[in-house]
All heavy atoms as an XYZ file, in Angstrom:
953
protein
N     201.685    -37.322     35.440
C     200.293    -37.864     35.244
C     199.963    -38.078     33.802
O     200.231    -37.296     32.949
C     199.323    -36.938     35.960
C     198.261    -37.614     36.542
S     196.915    -36.728     37.360
C     197.671    -35.271     38.194
N     199.352    -39.176     33.638
C     198.988    -39.503     32.241
C     197.815    -38.701     31.805
O     196.959    -38.196     32.516
C     198.693    -41.045     32.094
C     199.918    -41.846     32.354
C     199.789    -43.312     32.295
N     198.640    -43.842     31.498
C     198.081    -45.050     31.593
N     198.525    -45.739     32.580
N     197.109    -45.358     30.889
N     197.664    -38.569     30.399
C     196.607    -37.729     29.857
C     195.183    -38.282     30.212
O     194.209    -37.651     30.418
C     196.753    -37.564     28.316
C     195.802    -36.527     27.782
C     196.490    -38.857     27.608
C     196.256    -35.241     27.991
N     195.176    -39.643     30.246
C     193.904    -40.308     30.662
C     193.486    -39.983     31.974
O     192.279    -39.671     32.253
C     194.047    -41.788     30.449
C     192.900    -42.563     29.917
C     193.196    -43.925     29.768
N     192.810    -44.371     28.388
C     192.760    -45.549     27.995
N     193.197    -46.496     28.704
N     192.497    -45.803     26.694
N     194.270    -39.990     32.930
C     194.015    -39.592     34.322
C     193.691    -38.180     34.491
O     192.688    -37.847     35.193
C     195.238    -39.908     35.249
O     195.709    -41.191     35.009
C     194.942    -39.653     36.718
N     194.357    -37.278     33.700
C     193.966    -35.793     33.703
C     192.567    -35.654     33.206
O     191.732    -34.897     33.741
C     194.971    -35.052     32.903
C     196.192    -34.888     33.597
C     197.176    -34.114     32.730
N     198.512    -34.101     33.238
C     199.543    -33.618     32.600
N     199.347    -33.041     31.404
N     200.751    -33.691     33.140
N     192.245    -36.319     32.178
C     190.875    -36.211     31.553
C     189.838    -36.704     32.473
O     188.669    -36.209     32.617
C     190.866    -36.912     30.202
N     190.065    -37.867     33.161
C     189.173    -38.389     34.080
C     188.880    -37.429     35.193
O     187.705    -37.187     35.730
C     189.663    -39.769     34.549
C     188.789    -40.394     35.586
C     187.587    -40.950     35.235
C     189.178    -40.352     36.924
C     186.784    -41.450     36.301
C     188.431    -40.984     37.930
C     187.178    -41.595     37.557
N     189.955    -36.795     35.765
C     189.858    -35.943     36.929
C     189.173    -34.642     36.474
O     188.400    -33.983     37.128
C     191.254    -35.566     37.570
C     191.873    -36.716     38.310
C     193.237    -36.328     38.775
C     190.981    -37.120     39.475
N     189.446    -34.171     35.225
C     188.733    -32.987     34.754
C     187.173    -33.143     34.596
O     186.537    -32.262     34.803
C     189.347    -32.639     33.358
C     188.998    -31.304     32.709
C     189.274    -30.137     33.646
C     189.495    -31.104     31.338
N     186.768    -34.362     34.236
C     185.392    -34.653     34.175
C     184.742    -34.917     35.617
O     183.642    -34.700     35.846
N     185.479    -35.517     36.484
C     185.054    -35.929     37.835
C     184.987    -34.812     38.786
O     183.996    -34.691     39.595
C     185.841    -37.082     38.409
C     185.323    -37.752     39.645
C     184.004    -38.300     39.438
C     186.295    -38.897     40.106
N     185.995    -33.995     38.912
C     186.054    -33.020     40.022
C     184.892    -31.955     39.893
O     184.299    -31.664     40.971
C     187.416    -32.301     39.894
C     188.527    -33.114     40.424
C     189.883    -32.382     40.335
C     188.414    -33.653     41.842
N     184.543    -31.408     38.692
C     183.405    -30.479     38.727
C     182.107    -31.182     39.229
O     181.344    -30.593     39.896
C     183.267    -29.951     37.328
C     184.614    -30.208     36.707
C     185.187    -31.467     37.468
N     181.856    -32.420     38.866
C     180.743    -33.118     39.347
C     180.744    -33.257     40.817
O     179.666    -33.138     41.447
C     180.589    -34.433     38.587
N     181.849    -33.651     41.427
C     181.953    -33.822     42.804
C     181.750    -32.536     43.550
O     181.125    -32.373     44.570
C     183.343    -34.368     43.250
C     183.458    -35.929     42.929
C     184.925    -36.342     43.250
C     182.508    -36.720     43.756
N     182.330    -31.471     43.033
C     182.169    -30.115     43.613
C     180.671    -29.702     43.543
O     180.102    -29.241     44.578
C     182.969    -29.030     42.860
C     182.826    -27.701     43.359
C     183.394    -27.472     44.838
C     183.604    -26.734     42.394
N     179.992    -29.992     42.425
C     178.552    -29.585     42.302
C     177.795    -30.348     43.327
O     176.850    -29.909     43.958
C     178.047    -29.842     40.857
C     176.674    -29.425     40.614
C     176.412    -27.930     40.823
C     176.326    -29.853     39.190
N     178.025    -31.786     43.397
C     177.277    -32.537     44.360
C     177.407    -32.164     45.772
O     176.538    -32.124     46.585
C     177.767    -34.049     44.209
N     178.620    -31.674     46.140
C     178.955    -31.226     47.517
C     178.192    -29.926     47.746
O     177.527    -29.823     48.862
C     180.360    -30.932     47.674
O     181.156    -32.179     47.341
C     180.740    -30.495     49.096
N     178.174    -28.987     46.868
C     177.521    -27.699     47.012
C     175.980    -27.908     47.165
O     175.325    -27.313     47.955
C     177.921    -26.672     45.896
C     176.950    -25.570     45.871
C     179.370    -26.331     46.032
N     175.454    -28.745     46.229
C     173.956    -28.958     46.290
C     173.548    -29.740     47.541
O     172.487    -29.392     48.112
C     173.613    -29.748     45.059
C     173.552    -28.959     43.719
C     173.125    -29.925     42.507
C     172.574    -27.804     43.805
N     174.372    -30.680     48.023
C     174.041    -31.386     49.297
C     174.037    -30.329     50.448
O     173.090    -30.472     51.284
C     175.040    -32.467     49.566
O     175.060    -33.423     48.446
C     174.798    -33.236     50.883
N     174.959    -29.504     50.570
C     175.057    -28.472     51.640
C     173.900    -27.594     51.545
O     173.304    -27.308     52.555
C     176.373    -27.725     51.568
N     173.530    -27.074     50.294
C     172.347    -26.214     50.219
C     171.006    -26.832     50.688
O     170.309    -26.257     51.309
C     172.269    -25.704     48.767
C     171.018    -25.014     48.455
C     170.828    -23.698     48.985
C     169.900    -25.520     47.775
C     169.663    -23.043     48.722
C     168.809    -24.902     47.576
C     168.579    -23.630     48.042
O     167.405    -23.013     47.812
N     170.900    -28.111     50.152
C     169.585    -28.796     50.448
C     169.506    -29.073     51.969
O     168.446    -28.988     52.632
C     169.354    -30.044     49.699
C     169.078    -29.722     48.259
N     167.825    -29.109     47.881
C     169.675    -29.900     47.142
C     167.836    -28.881     46.596
N     168.963    -29.444     46.052
N     170.673    -29.488     52.625
C     170.676    -29.691     54.033
C     170.318    -28.489     54.805
O     169.514    -28.481     55.726
C     171.923    -30.256     54.471
N     170.923    -27.370     54.423
C     170.695    -26.067     55.123
C     169.229    -25.687     54.929
O     168.581    -25.185     55.946
C     171.542    -24.987     54.543
C     171.302    -23.635     55.072
C     171.650    -23.308     56.433
C     170.619    -22.737     54.319
C     171.369    -22.003     56.879
C     170.293    -21.443     54.867
C     170.663    -21.195     56.121
O     170.408    -19.884     56.564
N     168.753    -25.815     53.730
C     167.322    -25.343     53.606
C     166.269    -26.242     54.275
O     165.287    -25.734     54.793
C     166.956    -25.297     52.093
O     166.937    -26.554     51.555
N     166.618    -27.506     54.288
C     165.675    -28.424     55.091
C     165.798    -28.164     56.601
O     164.722    -28.126     57.328
C     166.116    -29.858     54.836
C     165.277    -30.970     55.553
C     163.853    -30.906     54.978
N     163.190    -31.929     55.695
C     161.884    -31.814     56.017
N     161.193    -30.611     55.742
N     161.209    -32.672     56.676
N     166.930    -27.888     57.160
C     167.038    -27.579     58.558
C     166.218    -26.225     58.899
O     165.644    -26.059     59.939
C     168.475    -27.404     59.009
C     169.244    -28.829     59.117
C     170.589    -28.641     59.305
C     168.633    -29.676     60.148
N     166.444    -25.235     58.004
C     165.743    -23.949     58.196
C     164.273    -24.188     58.190
O     163.473    -23.631     58.947
C     166.192    -22.976     57.112
O     167.544    -22.790     57.166
C     165.431    -21.602     57.300
N     163.729    -25.030     57.293
C     162.310    -25.319     57.139
C     161.756    -26.026     58.386
O     160.735    -25.735     58.970
C     162.159    -26.238     55.822
C     160.689    -26.461     55.582
C     160.622    -27.349     54.248
O     161.218    -26.839     53.239
O     159.976    -28.419     54.449
N     162.621    -26.946     58.989
C     162.248    -27.619     60.154
C     162.145    -26.701     61.298
O     161.169    -26.809     62.163
C     163.175    -28.758     60.452
C     163.061    -30.009     59.617
C     164.307    -31.032     59.909
C     161.799    -30.724     59.820
N     163.111    -25.733     61.471
C     163.077    -24.774     62.519
C     161.855    -23.905     62.362
O     161.200    -23.571     63.449
C     164.303    -23.958     62.431
C     164.528    -23.030     63.585
C     165.767    -22.233     63.656
O     166.749    -22.605     62.904
O     165.919    -21.199     64.438
N     161.478    -23.471     61.238
C     160.182    -22.710     61.035
C     159.077    -23.463     61.422
O     158.108    -22.852     62.079
C     160.224    -22.225     59.599
C     161.222    -21.232     59.193
O     161.777    -20.525     60.092
O     161.461    -21.075     57.967
N     158.963    -24.672     61.114
C     157.834    -25.648     61.462
C     157.786    -25.722     63.051
O     156.668    -25.567     63.601
C     157.955    -27.055     60.805
O     158.017    -26.794     59.457
C     156.826    -27.820     61.191
N     158.776    -25.888     63.729
C     158.884    -26.024     65.140
C     158.396    -24.710     65.768
O     157.533    -24.697     66.732
C     160.204    -26.417     65.616
C     160.385    -26.167     67.165
C     160.540    -27.887     65.358
N     158.855    -23.540     65.193
C     158.467    -22.306     65.736
C     156.846    -22.053     65.485
O     156.167    -21.583     66.346
C     159.177    -21.092     65.100
C     160.606    -21.095     65.493
O     160.902    -21.724     66.512
N     161.559    -20.460     64.658
N     156.331    -22.459     64.324
C     154.945    -22.247     64.096
C     154.100    -23.162     65.096
O     153.070    -22.768     65.522
C     154.545    -22.591     62.624
C     155.067    -21.606     61.678
C     154.864    -22.087     60.168
O     154.409    -23.208     59.974
N     155.310    -21.221     59.312
N     154.563    -24.424     65.246
C     153.937    -25.287     66.154
C     153.875    -24.774     67.587
O     153.020    -24.815     68.439
C     154.485    -26.730     66.183
C     154.169    -27.485     64.922
C     154.776    -28.870     64.910
O     155.858    -29.110     65.532
N     154.211    -29.733     64.079
N     155.074    -24.182     68.049
C     155.122    -23.600     69.382
C     154.172    -22.430     69.546
O     153.549    -22.348     70.640
N     154.199    -21.567     68.603
C     153.240    -20.397     68.699
C     151.768    -20.899     68.713
O     150.913    -20.332     69.387
C     153.497    -19.408     67.575
C     154.726    -18.579     67.793
S     154.624    -17.633     69.428
C     153.344    -16.585     69.217
N     151.430    -21.978     67.877
C     150.096    -22.447     67.905
C     149.785    -23.069     69.246
O     148.609    -22.842     69.675
C     149.970    -23.372     66.690
N     150.662    -23.761     69.887
C     150.397    -24.372     71.196
C     150.216    -23.168     72.234
O     149.374    -23.273     72.989
C     151.457    -25.275     71.582
C     151.354    -25.933     72.910
C     150.108    -26.768     72.846
C     152.547    -26.717     73.274
N     151.033    -22.152     72.161
C     150.898    -20.966     73.132
C     149.559    -20.342     72.898
O     148.859    -19.979     73.870
C     152.008    -20.037     72.879
N     149.065    -20.120     71.665
C     147.774    -19.564     71.399
C     146.722    -20.358     71.948
O     145.729    -19.960     72.581
C     147.592    -19.278     69.907
C     148.170    -18.027     69.350
C     147.635    -17.733     67.987
N     147.857    -18.751     67.108
C     148.926    -18.979     66.284
N     149.946    -18.215     66.481
N     149.100    -19.973     65.510
N     146.804    -21.742     71.728
C     145.780    -22.627     72.176
C     145.765    -22.730     73.653
O     144.675    -22.706     74.217
C     146.012    -24.025     71.670
C     145.093    -25.111     72.137
N     143.812    -25.155     71.731
C     145.266    -26.074     73.069
C     143.233    -26.180     72.382
N     144.117    -26.764     73.165
N     146.923    -22.701     74.357
C     146.976    -22.663     75.791
C     146.360    -21.437     76.442
O     145.587    -21.437     77.312
C     148.395    -22.774     76.228
C     148.622    -23.115     77.790
C     147.852    -24.332     78.202
C     150.133    -23.313     77.939
N     146.621    -20.214     75.761
C     146.107    -19.002     76.285
C     144.663    -18.964     76.060
O     143.945    -18.511     77.014
C     146.743    -17.816     75.431
N     144.069    -19.487     74.940
C     142.636    -19.459     74.717
C     141.875    -20.465     75.684
O     140.888    -20.153     76.227
C     142.352    -19.827     73.327
N     142.557    -21.571     76.020
C     141.961    -22.576     76.858
C     142.010    -22.078     78.333
O     141.322    -22.495     79.210
C     142.720    -23.814     76.811
O     142.612    -24.368     75.449
N     142.991    -21.212     78.716
C     143.144    -20.776     80.072
C     142.281    -19.630     80.457
O     142.254    -19.167     81.615
C     144.645    -20.389     80.333
N     141.564    -19.003     79.489
C     140.753    -17.812     79.740
C     139.797    -17.986     81.004
O     139.757    -17.143     81.953
C     139.961    -17.409     78.524
C     140.789    -16.811     77.402
C     139.929    -16.460     76.216
O     138.663    -16.742     76.166
O     140.557    -16.096     75.238
N     139.023    -19.015     80.989
C     138.051    -19.158     82.038
C     138.701    -19.467     83.319
O     138.335    -18.897     84.371
C     137.114    -20.294     81.729
C     136.096    -20.529     82.761
C     135.006    -19.661     82.931
C     136.179    -21.615     83.655
C     134.089    -19.886     84.025
C     135.332    -21.918     84.735
C     134.268    -20.875     84.903
O     133.388    -21.123     85.856
N     139.752    -20.278     83.343
C     140.428    -20.646     84.622
C     141.131    -19.386     85.133
O     141.182    -19.213     86.444
N     141.687    -18.551     84.410
C     142.248    -17.259     84.913
C     141.219    -16.379     85.370
O     141.355    -15.754     86.473
C     143.126    -16.596     83.732
C     143.573    -15.148     84.132
C     144.398    -17.468     83.409
N     140.053    -16.232     84.623
C     139.026    -15.323     85.132
C     138.410    -15.758     86.461
O     138.254    -15.000     87.297
C     138.003    -15.229     83.988
C     136.861    -14.282     84.253
C     137.302    -12.856     84.389
C     135.793    -14.327     83.192
N     138.183    -17.104     86.531
C     137.560    -17.624     87.768
C     138.608    -17.929     88.881
O     138.185    -18.146     90.012
C     136.834    -18.880     87.408
O     137.629    -19.850     87.038
N     139.780    -17.882     88.593
C     140.937    -18.220     89.554
C     140.958    -19.716     89.926
O     141.378    -20.021     91.013
N     140.406    -20.564     89.108
C     140.400    -21.931     89.272
C     141.765    -22.646     88.948
O     142.007    -22.976     87.816
C     139.285    -22.613     88.388
C     138.987    -24.066     88.762
O     139.856    -24.670     89.381
N     137.839    -24.578     88.360
N     142.621    -22.714     89.975
C     144.022    -23.231     89.790
C     144.007    -24.759     89.396
O     144.788    -25.152     88.715
C     144.768    -22.994     91.063
C     145.134    -21.585     91.234
C     146.037    -21.410     92.387
N     146.412    -19.957     92.571
C     147.625    -19.543     92.099
N     148.445    -20.338     91.422
N     147.925    -18.311     92.244
N     142.964    -25.395     89.894
C     142.869    -26.913     89.629
C     142.785    -27.147     88.098
O     143.497    -27.942     87.582
C     141.757    -27.503     90.474
C     141.571    -28.937     90.279
C     140.386    -29.513     90.957
C     140.189    -30.995     90.624
N     138.947    -31.507     91.135
N     141.856    -26.418     87.527
C     141.689    -26.522     86.041
C     142.969    -26.068     85.270
O     143.388    -26.666     84.265
C     140.460    -25.867     85.522
C     139.171    -26.564     86.025
O     139.177    -27.708     86.285
O     138.098    -25.854     85.800
N     143.543    -25.039     85.796
C     144.676    -24.523     85.100
C     145.849    -25.455     85.205
O     146.644    -25.611     84.231
C     145.088    -23.122     85.697
C     144.161    -22.011     85.314
C     144.505    -20.762     86.140
C     144.178    -21.746     83.848
N     145.989    -26.044     86.362
C     147.136    -27.083     86.522
C     146.841    -28.219     85.647
O     147.791    -28.839     84.993
C     147.290    -27.530     87.920
C     147.831    -26.495     88.928
C     147.703    -26.996     90.441
C     149.349    -26.177     88.595
N     145.643    -28.743     85.444
C     145.375    -29.774     84.542
C     145.680    -29.431     83.091
O     146.255    -30.204     82.255
C     143.876    -30.226     84.634
C     143.602    -31.426     83.753
C     142.094    -31.827     83.951
C     141.691    -32.937     83.063
N     142.317    -33.169     81.834
N     145.351    -28.220     82.792
C     145.569    -27.617     81.420
C     147.123    -27.604     81.163
O     147.619    -28.040     80.112
C     145.041    -26.276     81.259
C     145.168    -25.571     79.876
C     144.379    -26.405     78.859
C     144.709    -24.224     80.047
N     147.944    -27.183     82.133
C     149.421    -27.156     82.007
C     149.964    -28.550     81.935
O     150.911    -28.837     81.192
C     149.997    -26.315     83.249
C     149.615    -24.860     83.336
C     150.311    -24.255     84.578
C     150.104    -24.203     82.083
N     149.359    -29.517     82.716
C     149.888    -30.861     82.618
C     149.567    -31.496     81.280
O     150.454    -32.226     80.734
C     149.165    -31.689     83.686
C     149.684    -31.398     85.092
O     150.958    -30.930     85.209
O     149.079    -31.640     86.079
N     148.452    -31.146     80.664
C     148.106    -31.628     79.386
C     149.069    -31.120     78.349
O     149.404    -31.826     77.413
C     146.625    -31.368     79.010
C     145.634    -32.117     79.793
O     146.013    -33.158     80.443
O     144.437    -31.717     79.836
N     149.375    -29.865     78.412
C     150.329    -29.281     77.492
C     151.744    -29.824     77.587
O     152.442    -30.069     76.557
C     150.418    -27.674     77.749
N     152.124    -30.333     78.839
C     153.433    -30.898     78.997
C     153.475    -32.185     78.333
O     154.558    -32.673     77.817
C     153.683    -31.218     80.520
C     153.961    -29.879     81.286
C     154.928    -32.112     80.772
C     155.325    -29.286     81.005
N     152.421    -32.819     78.079
C     152.393    -34.161     77.342
C     152.676    -34.070     75.914
O     152.769    -35.003     75.130
C     151.095    -34.997     77.646
C     151.033    -35.394     79.095
O     152.035    -35.613     79.772
N     149.778    -35.448     79.633
N     152.569    -32.824     75.317
C     152.868    -32.682     73.890
C     154.358    -33.006     73.689
O     155.156    -32.522     74.490
C     152.483    -31.173     73.550
C     151.076    -30.913     73.544
C     150.163    -31.634     72.529
O     150.698    -31.860     71.330
O     149.100    -32.148     72.801
N     154.629    -33.429     72.497
C     155.998    -33.734     72.198
C     156.851    -32.459     72.103
O     156.411    -31.471     71.552
C     156.021    -34.476     70.759
C     154.576    -34.565     70.421
C     153.753    -33.871     71.392
N     158.025    -32.437     72.732
C     158.932    -31.346     72.650
C     158.691    -30.279     73.689
O     159.455    -29.335     73.842
N     157.581    -30.343     74.496
C     157.265    -29.336     75.545
C     157.990    -29.817     76.782
O     157.700    -30.870     77.370
C     155.807    -29.225     75.718
C     155.430    -28.220     76.872
C     155.181    -28.805     74.407
N     158.733    -28.910     77.368
C     159.510    -29.254     78.604
C     158.876    -28.564     79.852
O     159.002    -29.040     80.896
C     160.982    -28.771     78.446
C     161.826    -29.355     77.300
C     161.966    -30.780     77.573
C     162.841    -31.465     76.498
N     162.811    -32.864     76.478
N     158.304    -27.350     79.594
C     157.654    -26.723     80.681
C     156.596    -25.783     80.144
O     156.587    -25.364     79.029
C     158.688    -25.940     81.501
O     159.308    -24.916     80.771
N     155.591    -25.518     81.080
C     154.514    -24.564     80.817
C     154.409    -23.589     81.918
O     154.768    -23.949     83.118
C     153.240    -25.239     80.543
O     152.930    -26.113     81.636
C     153.230    -26.078     79.291
N     154.000    -22.385     81.641
C     153.992    -21.440     82.665
C     152.861    -20.417     82.369
O     152.597    -19.901     81.224
C     155.313    -20.591     82.686
C     155.423    -19.477     83.569
C     155.478    -19.865     85.028
C     156.778    -18.787     83.231
N     152.037    -20.140     83.402
C     151.072    -19.027     83.310
C     151.405    -17.910     84.355
O     151.809    -18.221     85.365
C     149.679    -19.551     83.736
C     148.837    -20.350     82.700
C     147.563    -20.827     83.345
C     148.539    -19.350     81.513
N     151.478    -16.674     83.816
C     151.881    -15.557     84.680
C     150.723    -14.554     84.641
O     150.302    -14.098     83.663
C     153.182    -14.915     84.113
C     153.606    -13.732     84.947
C     154.306    -15.805     83.884
N     150.365    -14.250     85.949
C     149.288    -13.204     86.183
C     149.974    -11.794     86.027
O     151.176    -11.695     86.189
C     148.667    -13.303     87.448
C     147.518    -14.331     87.521
C     146.280    -14.010     87.404
C     147.583    -15.761     87.482
N     145.464    -15.190     87.462
C     146.322    -16.264     87.443
C     148.654    -16.624     87.588
C     146.017    -17.564     87.568
C     148.382    -18.033     87.541
C     147.046    -18.506     87.635
N     149.191    -10.759     85.812
C     149.749     -9.438     85.641
C     150.478     -8.988     86.952
O     151.385     -8.295     86.835
C     148.467     -8.469     85.507
C     147.547     -9.464     84.860
C     147.814    -10.844     85.444
N     150.056     -9.571     88.093
C     150.804     -9.224     89.288
C     152.191     -9.925     89.451
O     152.768     -9.775     90.490
C     149.963     -9.313     90.533
C     149.541    -10.803     90.783
O     149.900    -11.637     89.915
O     148.849    -11.054     91.818
N     152.448    -10.784     88.580
C     153.667    -11.580     88.650
C     153.589    -13.017     89.199
O     154.477    -13.706     89.304
N     152.375    -13.326     89.749
C     152.185    -14.702     90.237
C     152.297    -15.687     89.148
O     151.805    -15.452     88.058
C     150.761    -14.810     90.857
O     150.522    -13.777     91.761
C     150.477    -16.170     91.463
N     153.019    -16.845     89.416
C     153.342    -17.842     88.456
C     152.695    -19.082     88.725
O     152.686    -19.506     89.978
C     154.797    -18.030     88.244
C     155.564    -16.796     87.675
C     157.044    -17.076     87.577
N     157.685    -15.995     86.938
C     158.782    -15.957     86.411
N     159.506    -17.021     86.355
N     159.274    -14.947     85.802
N     152.254    -19.905     87.741
C     151.775    -21.235     87.918
C     152.471    -21.967     86.839
O     152.315    -21.760     85.642
C     150.154    -21.242     87.702
C     149.497    -22.471     87.994
C     149.646    -22.838     89.380
C     148.021    -22.352     87.639
N     153.305    -22.925     87.290
C     154.216    -23.607     86.299
C     154.173    -25.141     86.452
O     153.829    -25.637     87.533
C     155.534    -23.141     86.521
N     154.495    -25.796     85.437
C     154.731    -27.326     85.438
C     155.877    -27.580     84.605
O     156.156    -26.869     83.569
C     153.413    -27.935     84.766
C     152.232    -27.965     85.699
C     152.610    -28.979     86.897
N     151.526    -29.338     87.607
C     151.306    -29.206     88.891
N     152.277    -28.672     89.540
N     150.201    -29.546     89.495
N     156.580    -28.661     84.888
C     157.664    -29.099     84.090
C     158.986    -28.655     84.673
O     159.099    -28.358     85.808
N     160.024    -28.488     83.803
C     161.299    -28.157     84.211
C     161.354    -26.708     84.718
O     160.533    -25.930     84.235
C     162.351    -28.299     82.990
C     162.457    -29.650     82.549
C     163.528    -29.699     81.306
O     164.084    -28.699     81.024
O     163.682    -30.841     80.839
N     162.197    -26.353     85.645
C     162.271    -24.961     86.115
C     162.566    -24.037     84.981
O     163.329    -24.316     84.151
C     163.481    -24.984     87.130
C     163.738    -26.405     87.459
C     163.156    -27.204     86.246
N     161.925    -22.918     85.046
C     162.057    -21.901     83.977
C     163.325    -21.203     83.889
O     163.845    -20.917     82.894
C     160.880    -20.866     84.118
N     164.019    -21.045     85.013
C     165.207    -20.241     85.076
C     165.061    -18.844     84.673
O     164.011    -18.271     85.058
N     165.889    -18.160     83.959
C     165.767    -16.768     83.616
C     164.767    -16.686     82.433
O     165.022    -17.340     81.430
C     167.123    -16.099     83.249
C     167.012    -14.637     82.970
C     168.451    -14.088     82.841
C     168.469    -12.591     82.836
N     167.768    -11.984     81.868
N     163.679    -15.902     82.673
C     162.616    -15.771     81.708
C     162.834    -14.516     80.801
O     163.317    -13.504     81.345
C     161.342    -15.735     82.391
C     160.898    -16.940     83.114
S     160.476    -18.287     82.092
C     159.096    -17.637     81.214
N     162.515    -14.593     79.486
C     162.414    -13.384     78.770
C     161.137    -12.616     79.191
O     160.341    -13.070     79.818
C     162.361    -14.009     77.305
C     161.687    -15.264     77.468
C     162.161    -15.822     78.789
N     161.036    -11.285     78.672
C     159.954    -10.569     78.996
C     158.604    -11.171     78.449
O     158.594    -11.670     77.260
C     160.116     -9.205     78.345
C     161.292     -9.391     77.357
C     161.994    -10.669     77.835
N     157.577    -11.272     79.169
C     156.321    -11.947     78.717
C     155.152    -11.076     78.658
O     154.043    -11.525     78.831
C     156.086    -13.144     79.836
C     157.050    -14.232     79.899
C     156.742    -15.129     81.103
C     157.148    -14.926     78.674
N     155.253     -9.811     78.352
C     154.270     -8.907     78.185
C     153.534     -8.882     76.888
O     152.549     -8.184     76.617
C     154.700     -7.519     78.628
C     155.783     -7.106     77.668
O     156.322     -7.814     76.925
N     156.172     -5.756     77.934
N     153.977     -9.658     75.942
C     153.415     -9.689     74.619
C     153.590    -11.077     73.967
O     154.387    -11.866     74.401
C     154.075     -8.565     73.777
C     155.510     -8.782     73.568
C     156.161     -7.668     72.833
O     155.560     -6.645     72.652
N     157.404     -7.742     72.534
N     152.897    -11.327     72.897
C     153.059    -12.529     72.115
C     154.436    -12.503     71.416
O     154.871    -11.469     71.027
C     151.952    -12.699     71.099
N     155.079    -13.660     71.435
C     156.274    -13.717     70.669
C     157.092    -14.977     70.944
O     156.614    -15.946     71.598
N     158.245    -14.932     70.293
C     159.169    -16.155     70.361
C     160.479    -15.683     70.833
O     161.064    -14.634     70.241
C     159.188    -16.797     68.968
C     160.429    -17.656     68.589
C     160.480    -18.852     69.425
C     160.455    -17.985     67.176
N     161.185    -16.264     71.728
C     162.524    -16.032     72.139
C     163.361    -17.256     72.171
O     162.762    -18.304     72.551
C     162.507    -15.466     73.610
C     161.804    -14.103     73.719
C     162.295    -12.894     73.537
C     160.401    -14.021     74.080
N     161.289    -11.987     73.716
C     160.157    -12.647     74.012
C     159.385    -14.911     74.350
C     158.910    -12.214     74.376
C     158.067    -14.445     74.621
C     157.850    -13.051     74.629
N     164.569    -17.236     71.841
C     165.461    -18.324     71.884
C     166.622    -17.970     72.696
O     167.277    -16.942     72.536
C     165.941    -18.678     70.389
C     164.718    -19.220     69.599
C     165.080    -19.690     68.186
O     166.088    -19.177     67.638
N     164.354    -20.559     67.697
N     166.924    -18.931     73.658
C     168.109    -18.750     74.549
C     168.843    -20.119     74.571
O     168.326    -21.055     74.986
C     167.689    -18.408     75.968
O     166.719    -19.419     76.425
C     167.012    -17.042     76.102
N     169.994    -20.093     73.812
C     170.664    -21.389     73.763
C     169.920    -22.341     72.919
O     169.535    -22.126     71.801
N     169.680    -23.504     73.554
C     168.913    -24.575     72.853
C     167.328    -24.493     73.164
O     166.691    -25.345     72.651
C     169.472    -25.890     73.326
C     170.844    -26.297     72.838
C     171.334    -27.585     73.201
O     170.583    -28.422     73.749
O     172.567    -27.821     72.973
N     166.991    -23.615     73.947
C     165.587    -23.407     74.369
C     164.871    -22.399     73.588
O     165.445    -21.336     73.292
C     165.518    -23.027     75.787
C     165.102    -24.273     76.605
C     164.607    -23.764     77.940
N     164.047    -24.938     78.612
C     163.775    -25.107     79.854
N     163.965    -24.049     80.586
N     163.274    -26.193     80.296
N     163.654    -22.659     73.312
C     162.745    -21.655     72.609
C     161.566    -21.362     73.577
O     161.034    -22.281     74.100
C     162.268    -22.085     71.338
O     163.307    -22.333     70.371
N     161.241    -20.139     73.680
C     160.183    -19.750     74.591
C     159.011    -19.089     73.625
O     159.306    -18.332     72.752
C     160.547    -18.614     75.533
C     161.665    -19.033     76.484
C     163.006    -18.865     76.186
C     161.510    -19.664     77.685
N     163.693    -19.286     77.255
C     162.802    -19.809     78.143
C     160.473    -20.046     78.470
C     163.082    -20.476     79.422
C     160.750    -20.654     79.686
C     162.040    -20.838     80.145
N     157.802    -19.612     73.841
C     156.621    -19.139     73.124
C     155.649    -18.437     74.155
O     155.336    -19.102     75.099
C     155.983    -20.190     72.367
C     156.946    -20.935     71.411
C     157.522    -22.106     71.830
C     157.178    -20.442     70.102
C     158.448    -22.831     70.997
C     158.025    -21.080     69.373
C     158.625    -22.259     69.734
N     155.290    -17.235     73.892
C     154.414    -16.506     74.793
C     153.244    -16.004     73.993
O     153.304    -15.623     72.797
C     155.107    -15.453     75.449
N     152.013    -16.084     74.705
C     150.887    -15.509     74.108
C     149.932    -15.127     75.258
O     149.763    -15.868     76.224
C     150.075    -16.597     73.237
C     149.184    -15.913     72.237
C     149.678    -15.529     71.025
C     147.860    -15.739     72.560
C     148.864    -14.952     70.151
C     146.960    -15.138     71.637
C     147.465    -14.777     70.378
O     146.643    -14.220     69.535
N     149.461    -13.798     75.188
C     148.661    -13.361     76.328
C     147.240    -13.892     76.352
O     146.709    -14.229     75.286
C     148.634    -11.793     76.141
C     148.783    -11.676     74.574
C     149.720    -12.780     74.216
N     146.765    -14.044     77.567
C     145.439    -14.504     77.794
C     144.546    -13.377     77.693
O     144.691    -12.398     78.364
C     145.210    -15.184     79.153
C     143.767    -15.478     79.356
C     146.084    -16.421     79.255
N     143.554    -13.383     76.675
C     142.654    -12.222     76.428
C     141.424    -12.547     77.209
O     140.679    -13.520     76.918
C     142.384    -12.111     74.969
C     143.620    -11.850     74.180
S     144.298    -10.264     74.474
C     145.601    -10.276     73.309
N     141.092    -11.657     78.147
C     139.801    -11.847     78.917
C     138.624    -10.990     78.265
O     138.846    -10.032     77.781
C     140.058    -11.439     80.421
C     141.111    -12.238     81.041
C     141.261    -11.678     82.490
C     140.715    -13.735     81.128
């Protein structure tokens, strides 16, 4: 290899390596930031749904609760909604829930590609 080619590679390879490392770092940080944003939006929607369902749960008005669940389904990224009474009775809309994580407290669970957001209804 000629000296000119070696000098060119010596100047180019570190720059390419640095560009590759920085691209990977920025892509990873952006994806992490997007995941955090989705989790925050999911918890905010769960809190809002719990607060909106207080009267319907207290009065047992299933019609209003079903409308509330239907409205939540129209939000982007929401596949299903579910209200669970302390006795285990469920009121659901959307895709079937399948195996559910424990729902006795506020929280976030991830199973595969699905995220579950739970928030208790405070009466």
